[in-house]
N, C-alpha and C positions, 0 to 999 in steps of 0.2 A: 692114060686112065689108071693104069696100075700105080703110077707114082702118086696120083691124087688120092687114091684109096689108102695108100700107105701113110700119106700126110694126115688124112682124116683120122686114121686109127691112132697115129702118134699123138695128135692133138687131143683126142678123146681120152687116151690113157693118161696124158699129162693133167687134163682137167680132173679126171677121177682121183689121181694121186693128190692133187692140190686140195680137192674137196675132202678127201679122207684125212689129210693132215689138219685141215681147219676144224673138222668135226672132233677129232681126237684132242686137239689143243683146247677147244671150247669145253669139252667134257672134263679135261683136267682142271681147268679154271673153275668150273662149277663144283667139282669135287673138293677143291681147296677152299671155296668160299664158306661152306658150313663150318669148317674148323675155325676160320677167322671169326665168324659170327658167334660161334660157341664160346670163344675166348672173350670177345668184347661184350657179349650179352649175358655174362655169368650172373647168377643170383647171389647177392651178398648174404652170407649166413646171418640169421637173427640171433643165434646163440652158439656157444661152443660147449661140447660135452667132454668132461674129464674122465679118463680111464681110472685114475687114482692108483692105489696100491693093490687092492684085492677086492674080490666080490664075496669072499667068505665072511659071513656075518659075525661069527664069534671073534674072528681076528680083527675085523673092523671095530667091534666094540672095545676090544682090548687096546687097539691103537688109539681110539678116541679117548679113553681114560688116561693113557700114558701122556699123550700130547696135550690134553687138557691140563694136567698137573704141570707139565713143562711150561705151558703158556701162562698159567697163574703165577708160577715162580718167576717167570720173565717180567711180568707186570709188577709184582711185589718188589722184587730186587731192584729193578731199574727206577721205579717210581719212588721207592724209599730213598735211593741215592739222590735223586733230583731234589726231593724235599729236604733231605739232610744238608745238602750243599747250600740251599737257599735260606735255611734258618740258622745255620751255624756261621758266625762271622769269621772264625778261623779258617774256614774252607772256601771263602770267597776270594780265591786267587785264580790266575789264568789256568793253572793245572786242573783245578776242580771245575772251572768253567768249561773246559774241554770235556771232562769226564761226565758232567751233567748233560752236555749235548750228545755225547756218545750214548748215554742211557736213553735220551729222548729218541734218537735214531733207532736204537734197538727195539724200543717199544713200537715205533711207527712202522718200520718195515716188517716186523713180526706180525703186527696187527693187520697189515695189508694182506697177509697170507693165512695166518693160523685160524681165525674165526671161520672163514669160508671152508678151509680144509676140515675143521671139526664138524661143521654141518654136513659136509659131503660124506663123512664116515657113517652118518646115520640116515642119509637120504638114499632113496632107490635110484634117483636120477641125479647125477652130479653135473649140473649145467650152470652156465653163467652167460649173461647177455653179451652181445657184441660190444656194446659200449662199456658194460661193466668190466669186461676183460681188458679193454683199453685203459680204464681208470686204475684197475689193479696193477697192470704192468707199469703205468706211469709212476705211481707212488712207490712201488717196490724198487724200481730202477733208480728213482730220484734219491731215496733215502740210503740205498746201498752204495751208490756212487759218493754221496756226501759223507758216508761213514769212512770210506777210504781216505778222504782228505782230512777228516777229523783225526784219524789214527796217525796220519803223517804229522799233523800239527802237535799232537801229544808227544810224539817222538822228538820233534824239534824242541818242544818245551823242556823235556827231560835232558836233552843235549845241552841246552843253554844253562839249565840249573846246575848240572854236574860239571860240565867242561868249562863253562864261562860264568861262574857265579857272580863275579864282580860286575859283569855287563848284563846280568839277567833282567833287571828292571828296564833296560833299554831294548834288549832283543825281544823280550816278550812283555811288552807293556799292555795295558788294557786296550789301547787302540789297536795294537797289532793282533791281539787275541780275538777281538771283536771282528776285525777285518778278515781274519782267517776263517772264522765261523761263517760269516756272510758269504765269502768266496766258496766255501764248501756247499752250502745250500743252493747258491746260484748255479754253480757248475753242475751239480746233480740235477737241478730242474731243467737246464738247457739240454744236456746230453739225453736225459730221459724223454724230453719232448721230441727231440730228433728221432730217437729210436721208435717211439710209439707212432709218430706221424708216418714214417716210412713203412713200418710194419703193417699198419692198418690201411694203407693205400694199396696194398697188394691184393690181387684177386685170390679168393679161397674157393676154388671150384672143384677141388678133389674131395675133401671131406671136412666136417666140422668136429671130428672126434680128435681130441688132443690127448696124446699119451703122456700125461703129466698130472700134477695135482694143483697147479696154478698156471696163470697166463704168463709164461716166460717166452723170451724171444726165440731161442733155437727151435723148440717144438712147433711154434707157429710158422716160422720160415719153412720148416719141413712140409707143412700142409699146403703151401702156396703153389699154384700151377704156373707162376711167372718166374722169370729169371731173378734170383735173389742175390746175385754176386755183389751188387752195389750195397745191399743191406749188410751182407757179410763183411764187406770191406770197411764200411763205416763202423760196424760193431767192433771189428778188430782194431780199427784206428782209434776210436774214442775210448773204448774200454781198455785197450792196450795202453793208451797214453796215460789215462788216469790211474789204472791199477799198477802198471809197471813203474811209472815215475814216483808214485807215492810209496810203493814198496821199497824202491831204491833209497828214498829219503829216510824211511824207517830203518833200513838196514845200515846205511851210512851213519846215522845218528847213534845207533846202538853199538856199532864198531868203535866209534869215537868214545862212547861212554865206557866200554869195556877196557879200552886202552888207558883211559884216565883212572879207572878203578884199580887197574893193576899197579898203579903207582901209590895207592893208599897203603900206609904201613899197618893200620889196624886190621887184623885178620877178621874180626867180627863185622866191621863195616864192609869189608871187601866181600865176605860170603853173603851178607844180606843183600848187597847190591847185585851180586851175581845171580842169586836166586830170583830176585825181582826181574832182572833183565831177561833171564832164561824163560821165565813163565810168560812174559810179554812177547818174546820172540817166537815161542812155540805157538801161542794163540794167533799172532799175526801171520805166521807162515801157514798154518792150517786154514785160516780165513782166506788169505790171498790164493793159496793153492787151489782151493775149491772154486773160487771165482775164475781164476785163469783157466782151469780145466774146463769150465762150463762155457766160457764166452770167447776164448781165443782159439777156436778151431772151426773148420767148415761144417755145414749141416750134414754133409755126407758121412761124417764120423760121429753122428748123433746116436747115442746108445740109450734108449728111453729108460730101461730098468735101472741101469747104473746111474744115470743122470738124476733120477728121482731120489735115490739114496744120497747122492752127493749134495743135492739141493736142500735136503733136510738139515744138513749141518749148518749152512749159512743162513737159512731162513728161520729155523726153529731152535736149534741147540746153542749156537754161538751167542744169540741175544740173551739167553739164560745164563751162560757162563761168564760173559764179559764183566758184570758187576763183581763177581767173585775174583776174577783174575786181576782186574785193574784197580779195584777199589777196596773191597772188604778185607783184603790182606794188608792194606795200608794202615800205618800207625795213626796218622791223623784222623782217618775215617773211624777207626776203632775208638779213639778218644772222644770223638764227637758223638758216637753212638752211646758210649758210656755216660757222657754228660747228659744226653737226652733221657736215658733211662733213669738216671739219678734224679733229674727234675720231675719225671713222672712219679717216681717213688715219693718225693717230697710233697707233691700236691695231694697224694693219697693220704 
C-alpha cells in the first residue's frame, strides 16, 4: 500500500511538472506572437517630416534668401552654358558636349533638392509624401551617379587631347562621346532604381521624422525597424564601384596630363595647364570626398547635423561652382561669350 501511494505521488508530481512546463512554453509563444504581428502588420507612413536646419524663424529667412540666390545663380550659370554650347559652332566638340551635359546634371539634381528645401524654410510643417520622397530620392541619386561618370569622361577627354593629340579624333569621336553620355545616364538610372526599390520596401515602424533636409538614403535606413545590412552592402558596392572607379579614372588621367605638361618647354603654357588641372582636381576631390563620406559608411556612424552640412556642398554649392571652375575660365568659352555680346550690340 505504501509503495502504491508513493507511485501515485510520483506520477502526480510528474504530471504537474509537465503541465507547468507546457503552460509556461505556451505563454512564451503567446508573448512572442504579438511582436511578430507588430512587425508584419506595421502601418506604412503616408508622409515623412524633415527636421531641417533650424526652427528659429529669422535664421530660416536668412537661409532662404542665401540659398535662393545660390539656386538662381546655379540655374543662370548652367543654363547659360548649355545655350552657349548649342548656339556657337566652335564649341560643338566632345569636350563641350560633356560640359553641357554636366551643366544639365547640375541643374537637374539641384532642382530635385533646392525648391523643396526653399519651401521648407518658410513652412511651419516640413513634410513630403511617401511617394514624393521616393521620386526625390530617385532623381537625385540618378543625376548624382551620372555626374560621376560624366566627370570621368571629361577627364578622359582632356587626357586624349593633351597626351595623345594625334589620336584624339579616334579616341574621343562623336560616337564615343555619345556612348559615354548614354552610359552615364543609364548607369545612374539603374543604380538609383535599385536603391529606391530596396529602401522603400523596408518597414518604417519607428518614426516618420527624418533628421535631414531631403530624402537621402542613410537617414531613411536609420529609421527602418528591419535589418538594413543588405541595403548598406548594396549601397557600399554600387556607390563604391561608381565613385571609386570614376575617381581613379580622373586621378590617373590628370597624373598623365601633369607628366605630359612637365615636358612642355613654354613656361606660360605649363603654368596655364597646371592652374587648370589644379582647379579641376580640387573641385573633383571635394565633390568625391563629400560623396564618399556620406555613402561609404554604415548607418551606425550616421551623424545628422554634420551630414546635413556636408550634403549642402554636393547638392547646392557644387552645382553653382561647376560652370565657373570648368567652363567660364576657359578661353574658348570666353571668346564665345564675347562674340555673343558683340552680336547683341550689333543688333541694337
